RODO-2510 file (C-alpha; in nm, 4 decimals, decimal comma):
residues 333
     n   res          X          Y          Z
     1     m     8,5765     9,7413     8,5511
     2     s     8,2135     9,6407     8,5839
     3     d     7,9660     9,6688     8,8654
     4     v     7,6986     9,3999     8,8983
     5     s     7,4884     9,4625     9,2063
     6     h     7,2669     9,1521     9,1432
     7     p     7,2933     8,8593     8,9051
     8     a     6,9729     8,9787     8,7326
     9     s     7,0836     9,3412     8,7164
    10     p     7,1936     9,4836     8,3833
    11     l     7,5679     9,5231     8,3405
    12     l     7,7246     9,8673     8,3980
    13     v     8,0403     9,9089     8,1976
    14     h     8,2769    10,1783     8,3163
    15     a     8,4894    10,3723     8,0642
    16     a     8,6876    10,6945     8,0574
    17     g     8,8277    10,9302     7,7989
    18     a     8,9033    11,2926     7,7250
    19     l     8,8460    11,5824     7,4863
    20     v     9,2042    11,6690     7,3960
    21     w     9,2270    12,0358     7,2942
    22     r     9,4838    12,2855     7,1667
    23     e     9,4915    12,6373     7,0349
    24     r     9,5887    12,7099     6,6734
    25     h     9,5837    13,0488     6,5040
    26     g     9,3733    13,1968     6,7806
    27     g     9,1061    12,9247     6,7660
    28     l     9,0208    12,6035     6,9515
    29     e     9,0835    12,2584     6,8086
    30     v     8,9917    11,9174     6,9426
    31     a     9,1032    11,5684     6,8525
    32     l     8,8625    11,3098     6,7133
    33     v     8,9344    10,9405     6,6401
    34     h     8,7766    10,7052     6,3816
    35     r     8,6961    10,3491     6,4688
    36     p     8,6729    10,1232     6,1652
    37     r     8,4832     9,8536     6,3510
    38     y     8,1880    10,0896     6,4073
    39     q     8,2662    10,3306     6,1212
    40     d     8,2217    10,6273     6,3604
    41     w     8,3993    10,9385     6,4765
    42     s     8,4164    10,9819     6,8578
    43     w     8,6246    11,1016     7,1476
    44     p     8,9221    10,8798     7,2506
    45     k     8,8032    10,6626     7,5280
    46     g     8,7878    10,3008     7,6553
    47     k     8,6949    10,0642     7,9320
    48     l     8,8671    10,0494     8,2709
    49     e     9,0902     9,7584     8,3341
    50     p     9,0418     9,5563     8,6639
    51     g     9,1553     9,7632     8,9596
    52     e     9,2376    10,0621     8,7424
    53     a     9,1666    10,4207     8,8562
    54     v     8,9247    10,6031     8,6239
    55     t     9,1759    10,8862     8,5651
    56     a     9,4500    10,6332     8,4773
    57     a     9,2141    10,4691     8,2354
    58     a     9,1422    10,8070     8,0705
    59     v     9,5044    10,9001     8,0057
    60     r     9,5925    10,5431     7,8997
    61     e     9,3112    10,5110     7,6522
    62     v     9,3723    10,8590     7,5047
    63     a     9,7445    10,7964     7,4677
    64     e     9,6775    10,4543     7,3005
    65     e     9,4279    10,6122     7,0532
    66     i     9,5921    10,9423     6,9580
    67     g     9,9542    10,8388     7,0053
    68     v    10,0656    11,1072     7,2488
    69     p    10,0446    11,1362     7,6338
    70     v     9,8063    11,3840     7,7823
    71     v     9,7433    11,5539     8,1162
    72     l     9,3866    11,5767     8,2480
    73     g     9,2254    11,9134     8,3190
    74     v     8,8747    12,0044     8,4253
    75     p     8,6046    11,7355     8,4389
    76     l     8,3402    11,7334     8,1620
    77     p     7,9873    11,5782     8,1598
    78     t     7,9673    11,2048     8,2148
    79     l     7,7721    11,0249     7,9468
    80     r     7,5570    10,7089     7,9800
    81     y     7,4038    10,5107     7,7002
    82     h     7,2625    10,1655     7,6426
    83     l     7,4675     9,8946     7,4695
    84     p     7,3308     9,6942     7,1785
    85     e     7,4191     9,3716     7,3568
    86     g     7,2434     9,4884     7,6731
    87     g     7,3520     9,6784     7,9802
    88     t     7,4694    10,0390     8,0135
    89     k     7,8004    10,2129     7,9484
    90     q     7,9092    10,5035     8,1575
    91     v     8,1905    10,7215     8,0247
    92     r     8,3608    10,9824     8,2387
    93     y     8,5300    11,2630     8,0408
    94     w     8,7905    11,5354     8,1156
    95     a     8,9413    11,8143     7,9100
    96     a     9,3025    11,7253     7,8415
    97     r     9,6122    11,8784     7,6875
    98     e     9,9083    11,7149     7,5279
    99     a    10,1891    11,6585     7,7801
   100     g    10,4987    11,8696     7,7487
   101     q    10,8590    11,8590     7,8751
   102     d    10,7435    12,0030     8,2155
   103     d    10,5292    11,6950     8,2640
   104     a    10,8259    11,4503     8,2568
   105     s    10,7961    11,3596     8,6272
   106     a    10,4297    11,2749     8,6018
   107     l    10,4897    11,0725     8,2836
   108     a    10,7646    10,8779     8,4631
   109     a    10,5048    10,7611     8,7135
   110     r    10,2847    10,6056     8,4424
   111     p    10,3235    10,2640     8,2793
   112     a    10,4400    10,2321     7,9259
   113     i    10,1668    10,2706     7,6581
   114     m    10,1163    10,0691     7,3408
   115     r     9,9555    10,2492     7,0459
   116     a     9,6177    10,1136     6,9379
   117     s     9,6205     9,8913     6,6278
   118     p     9,4788    10,0267     6,3004
   119     d     9,1955     9,7750     6,3397
   120     e     9,0846     9,9682     6,6425
   121     i     9,1713    10,3258     6,5486
   122     d     9,2593    10,4004     6,1841
   123     d     9,2490    10,7860     6,1848
   124     m     9,2801    11,0848     6,4135
   125     v     9,2148    11,4488     6,3183
   126     w     9,2322    11,7931     6,4749
   127     v     8,9252    12,0012     6,3966
   128     r     8,7419    12,3161     6,5145
   129     p     8,4477    12,2628     6,7461
   130     g     8,1954    12,3236     6,4702
   131     a     8,3441    12,0626     6,2498
   132     a     8,3736    11,8271     6,5442
   133     s     8,0017    11,8635     6,6252
   134     r     7,9128    11,7805     6,2661
   135     m     8,1521    11,4832     6,2484
   136     l     8,0517    11,3171     6,5768
   137     t     7,8478    11,0076     6,5040
   138     r     7,6748    10,9900     6,8431
   139     p     7,4635    11,3067     6,9111
   140     t     7,5114    11,2801     7,2859
   141     d     7,8894    11,3226     7,2359
   142     r     7,8240    11,6853     7,1629
   143     r     7,7381    11,7607     7,5248
   144     p     8,0939    11,7569     7,6636
   145     l     8,2017    11,9521     7,3515
   146     e     7,9530    12,2253     7,4325
   147     v     8,0906    12,2520     7,7831
   148     l     8,4512    12,2478     7,6660
   149     t     8,3774    12,5246     7,4155
   150     r     8,2007    12,7387     7,6756
   151     l     8,4953    12,7006     7,9171
   152     w     8,7393    12,8040     7,6449
   153     a     8,5339    13,1124     7,5568
   154     t     8,5208    13,2221     7,9242
   155     d     8,8959    13,1577     7,9842
   156     r     8,8352    12,8683     8,2149
   157     l     8,9801    12,5841     8,0123
   158     r     9,3571    12,6443     8,0553
   159     t     9,3970    12,5366     8,4133
   160     r     9,6465    12,4222     8,6693
   161     l     9,5934    12,1862     8,9518
   162     m     9,6223    12,1954     9,3304
   163     a     9,5231    11,8803     9,5033
   164     v     9,4893    11,8018     9,8711
   165     a     9,5344    11,4492    10,0073
   166     r     9,4547    11,3221    10,3542
   167     h     9,7166    11,0736    10,4582
   168     g     9,6399    10,7008    10,4360
   169     q     9,5146    10,4944    10,7252
   170     a     9,7609    10,5142    11,0127
   171     r     9,8205    10,2863    11,3114
   172     p     9,5753    10,3812    11,5862
   173     r     9,7090    10,6147    11,8584
   174     a     9,6033    10,3661    12,1250
   175     r     9,8373    10,1022    11,9729
   176     w    10,1386    10,3246    11,9213
   177     s    10,3876    10,4012    12,1995
   178     g    10,6295    10,6171    12,0036
   179     e    10,6260    10,9844    11,9113
   180     e    10,3027    11,1141    11,7449
   181     g    10,4942    11,2333    11,4464
   182     d    10,6401    10,8828    11,3879
   183     r    10,3120    10,7009    11,3827
   184     p    10,3251    10,4941    11,0585
   185     l    10,0708    10,3848    10,7939
   186     t     9,9003    10,0457    10,8161
   187     e     9,9061     9,7997    10,5340
   188     i     9,5770     9,9483    10,4190
   189     g     9,7314    10,2965    10,4394
   190     l    10,0279    10,1845    10,2268
   191     r     9,7825    10,0433     9,9630
   192     q     9,5897    10,3723     9,9647
   193     a     9,9180    10,5635     9,9120
   194     r    10,0100    10,3443     9,6150
   195     a     9,6607    10,3949     9,4743
   196     l     9,7126    10,7663     9,4662
   197     v    10,0037    10,7382     9,2207
   198     p     9,8123    10,6922     8,9002
   199     v     9,5592    10,9613     8,9973
   200     l     9,8347    11,2188     9,0627
   201     a    10,0207    11,1137     8,7509
   202     a     9,7071    11,1537     8,5361
   203     f     9,6663    11,5146     8,6571
   204     g    10,0376    11,5959     8,5942
   205     v    10,1403    11,6717     8,9555
   206     r    10,4907    11,8169     8,9579
   207     t    10,5293    11,9371     9,3226
   208     v    10,4636    11,7478     9,6484
   209     v    10,4211    11,9503     9,9711
   210     s    10,3683    11,7482    10,2895
   211     s    10,3468    11,7483    10,6658
   212     p    10,6771    11,6115    10,8004
   213     w    10,4971    11,3558    11,0146
   214     q    10,5500    10,9955    10,9042
   215     r    10,1998    10,9088    10,8011
   216     c    10,1941    11,1986    10,5530
   217     v    10,5461    11,1365    10,4227
   218     g    10,4579    10,7737    10,3794
   219     t    10,1522    10,8693    10,1823
   220     a    10,3569    11,0853     9,9517
   221     a    10,6406    10,8432     9,9175
   222     p    10,5064    10,6178     9,6371
   223     y    10,4458    10,9071     9,4023
   224     v    10,7725    11,0754     9,4941
   225     s    10,9525    10,7517     9,4181
   226     a    10,7632    10,6766     9,0919
   227     s    10,7915    11,0318     8,9546
   228     g    11,1386    11,1148     9,0700
   229     t    11,0240    11,4439     9,2112
   230     s    11,1139    11,5746     9,5579
   231     v    10,8914    11,6456     9,8525
   232     e    10,8837    11,9750    10,0451
   233     l    10,8226    11,9211    10,4155
   234     v    10,6277    12,2019    10,5832
   235     e    10,5941    12,2062    10,9600
   236     a    10,2782    12,4145    10,9473
   237     l    10,0917    12,1206    10,7799
   238     c    10,1350    11,8832    11,0712
   239     e     9,8726    11,8839    11,3494
   240     a    10,0964    12,0552    11,6040
   241     g    10,2094    12,3253    11,3581
   242     h     9,8504    12,3961    11,2491
   243     a     9,7312    12,4141    11,6156
   244     h    10,0090    12,6711    11,6830
   245     d     9,9298    12,8910    11,3857
   246     p     9,6405    12,8014    11,1437
   247     g     9,7085    13,1207    10,9535
   248     q    10,0287    12,9732    10,8108
   249     v     9,8284    12,6934    10,6547
   250     g     9,5787    12,9318    10,4991
   251     a     9,8647    13,1424    10,3569
   252     l    10,0406    12,8307    10,2148
   253     v     9,7201    12,7132    10,0377
   254     t     9,6590    13,0584     9,8945
   255     a    10,0143    13,0663     9,7649
   256     e     9,9857    12,7190     9,6100
   257     l     9,6640    12,8147     9,4372
   258     g     9,8468    13,1058     9,2734
   259     d    10,1596    12,9086     9,1875
   260     p    10,1948    12,7882     8,8240
   261     q    10,3205    12,4473     8,9328
   262     d    10,0665    12,1597     8,9647
   263     a    10,0948    12,0514     9,3227
   264     v     9,9554    11,8149     9,5838
   265     i     9,9396    11,8988     9,9562
   266     v     9,9487    11,5971    10,1969
   267     t     9,8129    11,6707    10,5426
   268     h     9,5993    11,5643    10,8451
   269     r     9,2326    11,5576    10,9291
   270     p     9,2479    11,8443    11,1887
   271     v     9,4195    12,0677    10,9305
   272     l     9,1621    12,0102    10,6565
   273     p     8,9010    12,2748    10,7754
   274     t     9,1610    12,5471    10,7293
   275     v     9,2735    12,4108    10,3974
   276     v     8,9176    12,3793    10,2636
   277     a     8,8300    12,7303    10,3865
   278     a     9,1284    12,8735    10,2013
   279     i     9,0327    12,6973     9,8779
   280     g     8,6779    12,8232     9,9295
   281     e     8,8047    13,1777     9,9144
   282     s     8,9124    13,1180     9,5514
   283     t     8,5852    12,9565     9,4382
   284     r     8,3064    13,1388     9,2554
   285     k     7,9301    13,0801     9,2092
   286     w     8,0068    12,9129     8,8763
   287     t     8,2773    12,6821     9,0089
   288     g     8,1898    12,3256     8,9114
   289     g     8,1754    12,0593     9,1882
   290     s     8,1697    12,1275     9,5590
   291     l     8,3897    12,1507     9,8594
   292     p     8,3489    11,9071    10,1497
   293     s     8,1416    12,0812    10,4167
   294     r     8,1761    11,8764    10,7344
   295     d     8,4249    11,6757    10,9386
   296     p     8,6193    11,4616    10,8410
   297     f     8,6215    11,6531    10,5096
   298     l     8,8198    11,3818    10,3388
   299     r     8,8516    11,0061    10,4146
   300     t     9,1928    10,8561    10,4673
   301     g     9,3782    10,8447    10,1377
   302     e     9,1112    11,0590     9,9600
   303     l     9,2083    11,3381     9,7198
   304     l     9,0423    11,6748     9,6623
   305     v     9,1371    11,8189     9,3268
   306     a     9,0986    12,1948     9,2591
   307     h     9,1337    12,3049     8,8974
   308     v     9,2677    12,6636     8,8942
   309     a     9,2609    12,9239     8,6210
   310     g     9,4874    13,2309     8,6487
   311     t     9,7918    13,2859     8,8660
   312     g     9,8763    13,4961     9,1702
   313     a     9,5986    13,7196     9,2937
   314     k     9,3895    13,6373     8,9861
   315     a     9,3751    13,2632     9,0604
   316     r     9,0316    13,1233     9,0857
   317     v     8,9003    12,7658     9,1238
   318     v     8,6970    12,6700     8,8227
   319     a     8,6199    12,3080     8,9129
   320     l     8,6495    12,0712     9,2046
   321     e     8,6405    11,6836     9,2144
   322     h     8,7048    11,4048     9,4627
   323     h     8,8955    11,0780     9,4078
   324     r     8,8974    10,7859     9,6477
   325     p     9,1477    10,4954     9,6278
   326     v     9,0287    10,2032     9,4204
   327     r     8,9028     9,9119     9,6306
   328     r     9,1666     9,6653     9,5181
   329     p     9,4674     9,8739     9,4067
   330     p     9,7415     9,6835     9,2267
   331     a    10,0220     9,5463     9,4459
   332     a    10,3484     9,7380     9,4505
   333     g    10,5848     9,6214     9,1765
***
C-alpha cells in the first residue's frame, strides 16, 4: 500500500516483516533470507497489498519467504530508507516465533499462503545474532537485531498477548428504540469488526472475552467465526456491569494478564479507563510504547495490544502498541 499526499510528493512504500527467532542449545538464533535478485541477506519482509493490515502483511511475507507460519510478538524498530528508483520505503518489524499446534485457531483465520519462488528467495538460514550481524547486507538492518538481542538477554522476548478492543461503531442511542444491550453495529462497525480479524490472527489470539451486549458480541463475531474459537461472555465488561462493580473489571484484566493464553477483551468506552488502569499496574519504566491517557482511550474498532512476559503475579507488560482498522477493509467473503 502506498501513500501519496501530493502528485509531486515522493512515493512512500509501506512494507512489513519480522525477525523470526528460536532458542537452540541455550542460545538465540534468527532466520535470514537470501534474495538472488539483489544478492543480499536480509530479514523476511515485503510490501503491503492494497487494503492489507500491516500485521497481516508481516505474517504473510514471512511465511512466504521462510516456508512456515509465524506469530508476531513485540514490535521492533521501524526502518526507513531511500529507494534507488526514488521515493522512500518504510518497513515495520516485529519479533516473531514459529507457530505451533496451540496456534491452530489463529492460523485458521488466515488465508492460505504460497511459498515464494526460488527467483525471489533462494536460501534461508538460522544463525546466531553475531553471525547475522556480519551477514546482513544493509547495515541499518542491524538495529532491530540489537533490540531483539537485548530483549532476549533481559528475558523480555518470550511474550504472550493480551489485547483490548473497543467495539465497532454502533447505531446511535437516539436512533434505537430497543434495549441498550441489543443496540447493533452499523455497516461501518461491521467492516471494523472484519478488519480486526487479520490483526488478531497475526498475533495468535486464542481466547475471546467479551461484554454480552450485542455491539461487542458483533465485533468479536468475525474472528470467532474465522478461527473456530469460542467467546466467553462476561457481564462485568458491559456498561451496566462495570458501573455496578468496576473492581470486577480490574480483577479480570489482571487475571488475563497473568494467564498463559493469548486473549482479546472486547468492551465499551466507559469501561476502558478501568481496563487501562489495570494494564498500567503491570507496566514498567522500560515498557515500550504507551497507554492511552484520556477519553475516549480507544476509537471504535481500535485495538490496544499488550505484550506480556511472565505469568501470574510475575506478569509484566514489556511493550504496547495500537492498531486501527484499515481504511478500506476487504469485503466479507
